[in-house]
C-alpha positions in Angstrom: 42.3 -3.5 38.2 41.7 0.2 39.3 38.0 1.7 39.9 38.0 4.3 37.2 39.0 1.4 34.7 36.4 -1.0 35.9 33.8 2.0 35.7 35.0 2.6 32.3 34.6 -1.0 31.1 31.1 -1.3 32.9 30.3 1.8 30.9 31.4 0.1 27.5 29.4 -2.7 28.3 26.6 -1.1 29.0 26.7 1.3 25.7 27.1 -2.0 24.2 24.1 -3.5 25.2 22.0 -0.7 24.6 23.1 -0.2 21.2 22.5 -4.1 20.2 18.9 -3.7 22.1 18.3 -0.7 19.7 19.8 -2.1 16.6 17.3 -5.5 17.2 14.5 -3.5 17.9 15.0 -1.2 14.6 15.5 -4.4 12.9 12.1 -5.6 14.0 10.4 -2.7 13.0 11.8 -2.5 9.8 10.8 -5.9 9.0 7.4 -4.8 10.4 7.0 -2.2 8.0 8.5 -4.9 4.8 5.9 -7.1 5.7 2.9 -4.5 6.0 4.0 -3.5 2.4 4.0 -7.3 1.7 0.3 -7.5 2.8 -0.6 -4.4 0.4 1.5 -5.9 -2.3 -1.0 -9.3 -2.1 -4.1 -7.1 -2.1 -2.8 -5.4 -5.3 -2.4 -8.7 -7.1 -5.7 -9.6 -6.0 -7.0 -6.5 -7.6 -5.0 -6.7 -10.7 -6.1 -10.5 -11.0 -9.8 -9.1 -10.9 -9.5 -6.5 -13.4 -9.3 -8.5 -16.6 -12.4 -10.5 -15.7 -14.3 -6.9 -14.7 -13.5 -5.7 -17.5 -14.5 -8.6 -19.8 -17.7 -8.6 -18.1 -18.5 -4.9 -18.9 -17.1 -5.3 -22.6 -19.6 -7.7 -23.1 -22.4 -5.3 -22.0 -21.1 -1.9 -22.6 -18.3 -2.2 -25.5 -18.7 0.8 -26.6 -17.7 2.5 -23.1 -14.2 1.9 -24.5 -12.3 5.1 -22.8 -13.1 3.7 -19.5 -12.3 -0.1 -20.4 -8.9 1.1 -22.0 -8.2 3.7 -18.8 -8.6 0.7 -16.4 -6.6 -1.7 -18.5 -3.6 0.8 -18.6 -3.7 1.8 -15.6 -3.2 -1.8 -14.5 -0.8 -2.6 -16.5 1.3 0.1 -15.2 0.7 -0.7 -11.7 1.9 -4.1 -12.1 5.7 -2.6 -13.5 5.8 0.4 -11.1 8.4 -0.1 -8.6 8.5 2.9 -6.3 5.9 2.8 -3.5 5.3 6.7 -3.9 4.7 6.2 -7.6 2.8 3.1 -7.1 0.4 4.8 -4.5 -0.5 7.6 -7.3 -1.2 4.8 -10.1 -2.9 2.7 -7.5 -5.4 5.5 -6.5 -6.1 6.4 -10.3 -6.9 2.8 -10.8 -9.0 2.9 -7.7 -11.1 5.6 -9.6 -11.4 4.0 -12.7 -12.6 0.8 -11.3 -15.3 3.0 -9.7 -16.1 4.4 -13.3 -16.4 1.0 -14.4 -18.7 -0.4 -11.7 -20.8 2.6 -11.9 -21.6 1.6 -15.6 -24.1 -0.6 -14.2 -26.3 1.8 -13.5 -26.8 2.6 -17.4 -27.0 -0.9 -18.5 -29.6 -3.2 -16.3 -28.5 -6.2 -18.1 -25.0 -5.9 -16.6 -26.5 -5.0 -13.0 -28.2 -8.1 -13.5 -25.4 -10.3 -14.6 -24.5 -12.9 -11.5 -20.9 -13.0 -13.3 -20.4 -9.3 -12.7 -22.0 -9.0 -9.3 -19.8 -11.6 -8.2 -16.9 -9.4 -9.3 -18.0 -6.4 -8.0 -18.3 -8.3 -4.5 -14.8 -9.6 -4.9 -13.4 -6.2 -5.7 -15.3 -4.5 -3.1 -13.5 -7.3 -0.7 -10.1 -6.8 -2.0 -10.7 -2.5 -1.6 -11.9 -3.5 2.1 -8.4 -5.4 3.1 -6.5 -3.0 0.8 -7.7 -0.3 3.2 -7.1 -2.1 6.1 -3.5 -3.1 5.2 -2.8 0.5 4.5 -3.7 1.5 7.7 -1.6 -0.9 9.3 1.2 -0.3 6.4 1.4 3.7 8.0 1.2 2.5 11.2 4.2 0.4 10.9 6.0 3.7 9.1 5.1 5.7 11.9 6.4 3.6 14.5 9.8 2.7 12.5 10.1 6.5 11.7 9.6 7.6 15.6 12.3 5.2 16.3 14.5 6.0 13.8 14.3 9.6 14.8 13.9 9.6 18.7 17.1 10.7 20.6 19.3 8.6 21.6 17.8 5.9 19.1 18.8 7.8 16.2 22.5 7.4 16.7 22.2 4.0 16.5 19.9 4.1 13.5 22.1 6.4 11.5 25.5 4.5 12.3 23.8 1.4 11.2 22.1 3.1 8.1 18.4 2.9 9.2 16.8 5.9 7.5 13.1 7.0 7.3 10.0 5.2 5.1 7.6 6.8 3.2 3.6 6.7 4.1 1.1 5.3 1.8 -0.5 8.5 1.1 -3.9 9.3 -1.5 -2.9 11.4 -4.3 -5.1 13.8 -5.5 -7.2 11.7 -7.7 -7.5 9.5 -4.5 -9.1 12.3 -2.9 -11.5 13.5 -5.3 -14.9 11.8 -5.8 -15.4 9.7 -8.5 -17.1 11.0 -11.4 -19.3 9.3 -13.6 -20.5 10.5 -17.1 -23.3 8.2 -18.3 -24.3 8.6 -22.1 
């Protein structure tokens, strides 16, 4: 075998090994993004499971706050059926705002504020929100790492050739950036 042919063979093998290593790293990063999204999804399901109990507890004390109760219920239903990550982020932000208004009703209803059931639900909701905040940060970090890897030269050559595309960050919508407004009778 001649020296130029041997050199070309070694170069081809080196490129193949490099391509395999890059591909495997991209697969690992993509799976990390998927896992991070699944963690968010688990917390969203926990939140969605708490909403009916929370609405029922508030309804028992403040049944005439129908607009807040209906908004929370409608947003929960919408969030449970939304498949698009960016649209889900917007719906979840709106739900978070509505839940904030629902929790704030305790100030207008002392009996509700003293209810053990309501207080436990409130603690559970705060716990879920803390886990959601962590899961969102972890997801966005995983998306950042994945997007960096798919956009960096020369790795983007492998990414484009094998169908790896950019992922979207979980961003707060306009409703999530605004302070919760509470209007009490």
